[in-house]
C-alpha positions in Angstrom: 55.7 110.9 135.6 59.3 109.8 136.3 62.2 111.6 135.2 63.4 110.0 131.4 67.7 109.7 130.5 69.5 108.9 127.6 71.0 105.4 127.4 74.5 105.5 127.7 76.5 103.9 125.5 77.0 100.9 127.1 73.4 100.1 127.0 73.0 100.8 123.5 75.8 98.5 122.8 74.0 95.3 124.6 70.9 95.8 123.3 71.9 96.3 119.4 74.2 93.1 120.1 71.3 90.8 121.4 69.3 92.3 118.7 71.9 91.0 116.2 72.5 88.0 118.3 68.5 87.4 118.0 68.1 87.9 113.7 71.1 86.0 113.2 70.2 83.0 115.6 66.6 82.9 114.2 67.7 83.0 110.6 71.1 81.3 110.4 70.8 79.0 113.0 67.3 77.9 114.1 65.7 78.6 110.5 63.0 80.7 112.4 60.9 83.4 110.9 63.2 86.7 110.7 59.3 88.6 111.7 59.3 86.5 114.8 62.9 87.8 115.9 62.4 91.4 114.9 58.7 91.0 116.9 60.9 90.0 120.0 63.4 92.4 119.8 60.9 95.3 120.0 60.8 93.9 123.6 64.5 94.0 123.9 63.9 97.5 123.3 61.4 98.3 125.4 63.0 96.7 128.2 65.7 99.2 127.8 62.9 102.2 127.5 61.2 101.1 130.9 64.7 101.2 132.8 65.4 104.3 131.7 62.4 105.6 132.8 59.9 105.6 130.2 56.4 104.2 130.6 54.9 101.6 128.5 52.5 103.6 126.9 54.5 106.4 125.7 57.3 103.8 124.1 54.1 102.2 122.3 52.9 106.0 120.8 56.9 105.5 119.5 56.0 102.3 117.8 52.6 103.2 116.3 54.6 106.6 115.0 57.2 105.0 113.4 54.8 102.5 112.0 52.8 105.3 110.7 56.0 107.3 109.1 56.1 104.1 106.6 52.7 102.7 105.9 53.0 104.3 102.2 55.3 101.4 101.6 53.1 98.9 102.6 50.1 100.2 100.5 52.5 100.1 97.5 53.8 97.0 98.1 50.4 95.6 98.7 49.7 96.9 95.1 53.0 95.6 93.5 51.9 92.1 94.8 48.8 92.2 93.0 50.3 93.8 89.9 53.1 90.9 89.6 50.4 88.2 89.8 48.1 89.6 87.1 50.8 90.6 84.9 52.2 87.1 84.9 48.4 85.8 84.2 48.1 88.3 81.5 51.4 87.3 79.5 52.6 91.1 80.3 56.0 89.6 82.2 56.4 86.4 79.6 56.0 88.6 76.6 59.2 90.9 78.0 61.1 87.6 78.6 60.1 86.2 75.5 61.3 89.2 73.5 64.1 89.5 75.6 65.6 86.4 74.4 64.4 87.0 71.0 66.8 90.3 70.7 69.2 91.0 73.6 72.0 89.7 72.2 74.1 88.2 75.4 77.1 89.9 75.3 75.4 93.4 76.0 72.3 91.7 78.5 73.7 92.9 81.7 74.1 96.3 80.3 70.6 96.2 78.9 69.5 95.1 81.9 71.2 98.2 84.0 69.8 100.5 81.1 66.2 99.0 81.0 65.7 99.5 84.9 67.0 102.7 85.3 64.5 103.4 82.5 61.6 101.5 84.1 62.6 103.0 87.9 63.2 106.8 86.4 59.9 106.8 84.4 57.3 105.2 87.6 59.5 106.3 90.6 59.3 102.9 92.3 62.2 100.4 92.7 59.6 97.9 93.9 57.5 98.2 90.8 60.4 98.0 88.6 62.0 94.9 90.2 58.7 93.2 90.0 58.1 93.7 86.8 61.3 94.4 84.3 63.6 92.9 86.9 61.6 89.2 87.1 61.6 89.3 83.0 65.4 90.1 83.3 65.9 87.7 85.6 64.2 85.1 83.5 66.5 86.3 80.3 69.6 86.0 82.1 68.8 82.4 83.2 67.9 81.5 79.6 71.4 83.1 78.3 73.3 81.2 81.0 74.3 84.3 83.2 75.0 84.0 86.7 71.8 84.5 88.6 73.5 87.3 91.2 75.0 88.8 88.8 71.8 89.5 87.2 70.3 90.6 89.9 73.1 93.1 90.6 72.5 94.6 87.5 68.5 94.5 88.1 68.7 96.4 91.6 71.8 98.8 90.4 69.1 99.9 87.5 66.2 100.1 90.2 67.7 102.4 92.3 69.6 104.5 90.0 66.2 105.8 88.4 64.3 105.0 92.4 66.7 108.2 93.8 66.6 110.4 90.3 63.1 110.2 90.1 60.9 112.9 91.7 58.1 110.9 91.5 60.0 108.5 94.0 58.5 108.8 97.7 62.3 107.4 99.0 63.6 111.1 96.9 60.8 112.9 98.7 61.2 111.6 101.7 64.9 112.5 101.5 64.6 115.8 100.0 61.7 117.0 102.7 63.2 115.4 105.7 66.6 117.3 105.0 64.7 120.6 104.3 65.5 120.6 100.5 63.6 121.4 97.7 63.2 117.8 96.0 64.0 119.4 92.3 67.1 120.9 94.0 67.9 117.4 95.7 67.7 115.6 92.1 70.1 118.1 90.7 72.9 117.6 93.4 72.1 113.7 92.9 73.0 114.2 89.5 76.7 115.4 90.3 77.1 111.8 91.7 74.8 109.5 89.6 75.8 109.9 86.7 79.5 109.3 86.9 78.5 106.5 89.5 76.7 105.1 86.4 78.8 105.2 83.4 81.4 103.6 85.8 78.7 100.8 86.5 77.9 100.5 82.9 81.0 99.6 81.9 82.0 97.1 84.6 78.5 95.7 83.5 79.6 95.4 79.8 83.1 93.8 80.7 81.0 91.3 82.6 78.9 90.9 80.1 81.5 90.1 77.6 83.3 87.8 80.3 80.0 85.8 80.3 78.6 85.9 77.0 80.4 83.0 75.0 80.7 80.9 78.2 77.3 79.9 79.1 74.9 80.7 76.3 72.8 77.7 75.0 70.9 78.4 72.1 68.9 75.1 72.0 68.0 75.9 75.6 66.9 80.1 74.2 64.5 78.1 71.9 63.1 75.7 74.0 62.5 78.3 76.7 61.0 80.5 73.7 58.8 77.4 72.5 58.0 76.7 76.1 56.7 80.6 76.9 54.5 80.7 73.2 53.1 77.5 74.3 51.6 78.8 77.5 50.8 82.2 76.6 49.6 84.2 73.9 52.6 86.3 73.2 51.7 89.7 71.2 53.4 92.9 71.2 49.8 94.5 72.8 50.3 92.7 75.6 52.4 95.8 76.5 49.8 97.7 76.9 49.2 97.8 80.3 53.1 98.3 81.3 52.8 101.5 78.8 49.5 102.5 80.8 51.1 102.5 84.1 54.3 104.5 83.1 52.5 107.3 81.3 50.0 107.7 84.6 53.2 108.0 86.6 55.1 110.2 84.1 52.0 112.5 84.3 52.9 112.1 88.4 49.7 110.2 89.3 49.9 108.7 92.8 51.8 105.5 92.8 49.3 102.8 94.5 46.4 103.4 92.8 48.2 103.9 89.3 49.7 100.4 90.4 46.3 98.8 91.2 45.0 99.8 87.7 48.1 98.3 86.4 46.7 95.0 88.2 43.4 95.4 87.1 44.4 95.8 83.3 46.6 92.6 83.6 43.8 90.6 85.1 41.5 91.9 82.2 44.2 91.0 79.9 44.4 87.4 81.2 41.2 87.2 80.4 40.8 88.6 77.0 44.0 87.2 75.7 45.0 84.1 78.0 42.3 82.2 77.8 41.4 82.7 82.0 37.9 83.0 83.3 38.0 86.8 84.8 37.1 85.4 88.5 40.5 83.4 88.2 42.5 86.3 86.8 41.5 88.6 89.7 42.2 86.2 92.0 45.7 86.3 90.7 46.3 89.6 92.1 45.7 88.0 95.9 46.5 84.8 95.4 49.4 85.3 92.4 50.1 83.3 89.3 50.5 79.3 89.6 51.1 77.4 86.6 51.5 73.5 86.2 53.9 73.3 82.9 55.8 70.6 83.1 59.2 72.8 83.0 61.0 73.7 85.9 62.2 76.8 84.9 59.1 78.1 83.6 57.4 77.0 86.6 60.1 78.4 89.0 59.8 82.1 87.2 56.8 82.1 87.2 54.4 81.0 90.3 54.9 84.0 92.1 52.9 87.7 93.3 50.1 88.4 94.4 48.9 90.1 97.9 49.3 87.1 99.9 53.0 86.4 98.7 53.8 90.2 99.7 51.9 89.4 103.5 55.6 88.3 105.0 57.7 91.5 103.5 54.3 94.0 104.8 55.1 92.3 108.2 59.0 92.6 108.4 58.3 96.4 107.4 55.5 96.8 110.3 58.0 95.5 112.8 60.9 97.4 111.0 59.1 100.4 111.3 57.8 100.1 114.7 61.6 99.1 115.9 63.4 102.1 114.4 60.3 104.1 116.2 61.6 102.9 119.9 65.2 103.1 118.6 64.4 106.8 117.8 62.3 107.6 121.5 65.4 106.6 123.1 67.6 108.6 120.8 69.5 105.3 120.3 71.6 106.9 117.2 72.0 110.2 118.4 74.0 108.1 121.5 76.0 106.7 119.0 76.9 109.6 117.1 77.8 111.9 120.4 80.3 109.2 120.8 82.2 110.8 117.9 80.6 114.2 117.0 83.6 116.3 118.2 85.5 114.9 115.1 83.1 116.1 112.7 85.0 118.8 111.9 85.4 118.3 108.3 82.9 117.6 105.0 84.8 114.6 104.8 84.0 113.1 108.2 80.7 114.7 108.0 79.9 112.5 104.8 81.4 109.5 106.5 79.4 109.8 109.4 76.0 110.7 107.6 76.8 107.5 105.3 77.6 105.1 108.3 74.7 106.3 110.5 72.1 105.9 107.3 73.4 102.4 107.0 73.2 101.8 110.8 69.8 102.8 110.6 68.6 100.5 107.9 70.7 97.7 109.9 69.0 98.2 113.1 65.7 100.0 112.1 65.5 97.2 109.7 63.6 99.1 107.0 64.7 102.3 104.4 62.1 104.7 105.6 63.7 104.6 109.1 67.1 105.5 107.3 65.6 108.0 105.3 63.9 109.6 108.3 66.3 109.2 111.0 69.8 110.3 109.7 68.7 113.3 108.4 67.3 114.7 112.2 70.6 113.1 113.3 73.1 115.1 111.2 71.5 118.0 110.3 72.8 120.2 113.3 76.6 119.2 111.9 76.2 120.1 108.5 74.8 123.5 109.6 78.0 124.2 111.9 80.2 124.0 109.1 77.8 126.0 106.7 77.3 122.9 104.7 74.2 123.2 102.1 71.4 120.9 103.1 71.8 119.6 99.5 74.9 118.0 100.4 72.9 116.3 103.3 69.8 115.5 101.3 72.3 113.8 98.4 74.4 111.9 101.5 71.3 110.5 102.7 69.7 108.9 99.7 73.1 107.3 98.9 73.8 105.9 102.7 70.0 104.9 102.9 68.9 104.2 100.2 71.5 102.4 98.1 72.6 100.2 101.4 69.1 99.5 102.1 68.9 96.3 99.6 72.0 94.8 101.5 70.5 94.0 104.5 68.9 90.1 104.7 66.5 91.4 107.4 65.5 94.9 106.0 62.2 95.7 104.1 64.2 95.9 100.9 66.2 92.9 101.4 63.9 90.3 102.2 61.4 92.0 99.1 64.4 91.8 96.5 65.2 88.2 97.5 61.9 86.9 97.5 61.1 88.5 94.2 64.3 88.0 92.1 64.8 84.3 93.7 68.0 85.0 94.5 69.8 85.4 98.5 70.6 89.0 99.8 74.2 88.0 100.2 74.4 86.1 97.3 73.5 89.6 95.1 75.2 92.1 97.1 78.6 91.6 95.8 77.3 92.7 92.6 75.5 95.4 93.6 78.2 97.7 91.6 76.1 100.8 91.7 76.1 101.2 95.4 79.7 100.3 95.8 80.9 102.7 93.3 78.3 105.5 94.7 79.2 105.6 98.3 83.1 105.7 97.1 82.4 108.6 95.0 80.4 110.3 97.8 83.5 109.9 100.1 85.8 111.0 97.2 83.5 114.4 97.0 83.5 114.9 100.8 87.2 114.4 101.7 88.1 116.7 98.3 85.6 119.2 98.9 84.2 118.9 95.4 80.5 119.6 94.8 80.0 120.0 98.9 78.2 123.6 98.4 78.2 126.2 100.9 75.0 127.2 102.8 73.6 130.5 101.2 73.3 133.4 103.5 69.6 133.3 103.5 69.5 129.9 104.0 72.1 129.9 107.2 69.3 132.2 108.9 66.5 130.3 107.7 68.6 127.1 109.4 69.5 129.1 112.7 65.5 130.2 113.1 64.6 126.4 113.0 66.8 125.4 115.5 66.1 128.3 118.0 62.7 127.5 117.3 63.6 124.1 118.5 
């Protein structure tokens, strides 16, 4: 076997610039699928790997390892697609929209969206499931109230990500903690020091925005028209919420996410058959094909014609190609080469915090998947924290902030494509309103450069880390 070497900085820059050129040209100029751009990008990195002395089979192992690290996301996304289809067919989502239009005042709608999505995500541990259920409902309510949809999407995502990264049930929370070698509950407690002030600031911002828009665009006649249209198409009753309650309770009881969401999808199909007058076979088919209606009302059709496993296939392919791309980057040590260029400057908590957030963001940009960021960032940055004797809880917290909260900002990432597709708003349109993400990043940097809530590692932890390093 030939000797292999790390890539030079020039080689890394050339390959990553070519990657960005392929992605941008495919999406912005040629209107070609992002999936194809990611697939082609594999071979850019493979060519670099061959140049560095790797055999093709070794590189393929890197692809397979990267994909296997994120296969749980594929399973959950598949179940979420089925859930969306049957919950619309079963009247669960339409009921949420109807009661939202009935009871939520326009001036507090954005704040209510933030809180509802936060609670849903905290209870269920899934930002994707939250956006695919409560998020769709809040988008429908927001459009009915005349509030700009990118702003509504920003409130939905702020709430969904807030709950997701505080929930011990969340796969991203568990991954960030485990890769940083931190107890999950300790990680969640460390997140509270950052998340609580970030949530309060974000809530104030959305409250101000709500009052700004509440009196300008609200057409009460349109609101009544939408409510009437929903009543004509669906049986709207309070017991339509039972499948949602069952799913939340199961997830609170720490049942596995994928089968729990699948049970929710089955309940949605049963509800569609029992209460919405659908043939059971047709109701079950919405789990795969999604829901389709021709109401003659453009708003209703655009909002509710979605879901199904089939509708998630594009996002699933993005995740697979993105994870494979990230696996190749990890195999070649690309991000390590980048970090090595400024490693000598990692001599303070502030610089280490900034670098962690940057590495996590770049892992989302070039790895195309949140899982890539949450796996690579702790591996790359842990030595810097240990040298400064900084507690690994700070590493896991910064990894979560930089990895999870920026994942939805990248148009070609798994989160960016999923969120844009489900919410019906382009990624770059809703990014300016992801206020929780920006506030959290700012607070993390403030903590880093002021030393606030930057804990020193306990002696026994430092010994454990030293033993771990020597073993490697």
